[in-house]
C-alpha positions in Angstrom: 23.5 102.1 38.8 23.1 99.7 42.4 20.7 96.7 41.3 17.3 97.0 43.6 18.2 93.8 45.2 21.8 95.3 46.6 20.4 98.3 48.1 18.0 96.3 50.0 20.5 94.3 51.7 22.3 96.9 52.3 19.3 98.7 54.3 18.4 95.9 55.4 22.3 95.2 56.5 22.5 99.0 58.3 19.5 98.4 59.9 20.7 95.1 61.7 23.4 96.8 62.7 21.3 100.1 64.1 19.1 97.0 66.2 22.6 95.7 67.8 23.8 99.3 68.4 20.6 99.9 70.6 20.7 96.4 72.2 24.2 97.2 72.8 23.3 100.7 74.4 20.6 99.5 76.2 22.4 97.1 77.8 24.6 99.5 79.1 21.9 101.8 80.2 20.6 99.1 82.7 24.3 98.7 83.7 24.9 102.4 85.0 21.2 102.2 86.1 22.1 99.3 88.7 25.2 100.6 89.3 23.6 104.1 90.5 21.1 101.5 92.5 18.3 102.0 90.0 18.1 105.7 89.9 16.8 106.9 86.5 14.6 109.2 85.2 10.9 108.3 85.3 10.4 108.0 81.9 10.6 104.1 80.5 10.6 103.4 76.7 11.6 101.6 74.2 12.9 102.4 70.4 11.9 100.2 67.4 13.5 101.5 64.1 11.3 101.7 61.3 12.6 101.4 57.5 10.1 102.3 54.8 11.1 101.6 50.9 9.5 104.0 48.3 9.8 103.7 44.0 9.4 107.3 42.6 9.8 106.7 38.8 13.5 104.8 38.2 14.0 105.8 41.9 14.5 104.1 45.1 14.2 105.7 48.0 14.6 104.4 51.2 13.3 106.2 54.5 15.2 104.9 58.0 13.1 106.6 61.2 12.0 105.3 64.4 9.5 105.0 66.4 9.2 105.3 70.2 7.0 104.1 72.8 7.2 106.1 76.0 5.7 104.7 79.5 5.4 107.3 82.0 6.3 105.7 85.5 
């Protein structure tokens, strides 16, 4: 069985990688929008990763989700 600390480190590293991926996609999107004269959809939003860690009996349950904030212009 993998120690709890190792699992938490792995989950943390994964979340950091996901955050970097989101930032890269947002940079690409901004570049594409600049190439198109700033025309894009009317909805602007941001997403943040959400990590939930729970212990159930002798099992560690890790849930990864996305919290999205949407602003319509």
